[in-house]
C-alpha positions in Angstrom: 78.9 108.1 83.5 82.4 109.5 84.0 84.7 109.9 81.0 87.7 107.6 80.9 91.1 108.7 79.5 94.8 107.9 79.4 97.2 110.6 80.7 100.9 110.4 79.8 103.3 112.9 81.3 106.1 113.6 83.8 105.5 113.4 87.6 106.1 116.9 89.1 104.9 116.0 92.6 104.0 112.9 94.7 101.8 113.6 97.7 99.3 112.1 100.1 96.2 113.7 101.5 94.8 112.3 104.8 91.2 113.0 105.6 89.0 111.1 108.1 92.0 108.8 108.5 91.8 107.8 104.8 95.0 107.9 102.8 94.5 109.5 99.3 97.7 109.6 97.3 98.0 112.0 94.4 100.3 112.8 91.6 100.7 116.2 89.8 101.6 115.4 86.2 103.2 117.7 83.7 101.3 117.2 80.4 102.7 120.3 78.6 102.8 119.9 74.8 103.7 123.5 74.1 106.4 125.0 76.4 104.8 128.5 76.2 101.6 127.0 77.8 102.7 124.9 80.8 100.0 122.5 81.8 99.7 120.2 84.8 97.0 117.8 86.0 96.4 116.5 89.6 95.3 112.9 89.7 94.0 111.3 92.9 94.0 107.6 93.7 91.2 106.3 96.0 90.6 103.1 97.9 92.1 100.0 96.2 93.8 102.2 93.6 95.9 103.9 96.3 98.7 101.3 95.9 99.0 102.1 92.2 101.4 104.9 92.9 103.6 103.1 95.4 107.2 103.6 94.3 106.5 106.4 91.8 109.0 109.2 92.1 109.0 112.8 90.9 110.6 113.1 87.4 109.3 109.7 86.2 107.3 109.5 83.0 104.0 107.7 83.7 100.9 106.5 81.9 97.8 106.8 84.0 94.3 105.3 83.3 91.8 107.7 84.9 88.2 108.8 85.1 87.1 112.5 84.9 83.9 113.6 86.7 82.3 116.8 87.7 79.6 117.8 90.2 77.7 121.0 90.6 78.3 123.2 93.7 75.3 123.8 95.9 74.7 127.2 94.1 74.5 125.4 90.8 76.7 128.0 89.0 80.1 126.3 89.6 81.4 122.8 89.0 84.1 120.8 90.7 86.1 118.4 88.5 88.1 115.5 89.7 90.5 113.2 88.0 90.6 109.8 89.7 93.3 107.3 88.6 93.0 103.6 88.9 96.2 102.4 87.2 99.6 104.0 87.0 102.4 102.5 84.9 106.0 104.0 84.9 107.2 104.2 81.3 110.4 106.2 82.0 112.5 106.5 85.2 113.3 109.7 86.9 116.8 111.0 85.9 119.4 110.4 88.6 121.4 113.4 89.5 124.9 113.1 90.9 125.6 115.0 94.1 127.4 118.2 93.4 130.7 118.8 95.2 130.8 122.2 96.9 133.8 124.2 96.3 134.5 126.4 99.4 136.3 129.0 97.2 133.3 129.4 95.0 130.9 129.9 97.8 133.1 132.3 99.8 133.3 129.9 102.8 136.3 130.1 105.0 138.1 127.5 107.2 138.5 129.9 110.1 136.2 129.9 113.1 133.6 132.6 113.5 134.9 135.0 116.1 131.9 135.3 118.4 
């Protein structure tokens, strides 16, 4: 039986894998507790759970209910571990950043046309 756990962290990436016409959304979650040892976890959402990540944006803080399971490779000396989420709750929104005004003088841009 797979182990169940709760993961709390900040979303680094939101993505979707498509294989055999099946949509598999995934989140990469930053779960770093010590800055000198950055740690991320990829969590996939299959089947009915795929809609659990709708509307989740990078930078949001989330709480994910998931299962961890492993299977042996054909050689038997390696294992593949997956983290499958079934529930995702946003507990902190992504920070909104204001668009930065570009100062032409600071970038070295000129108003004159390029002479070629």
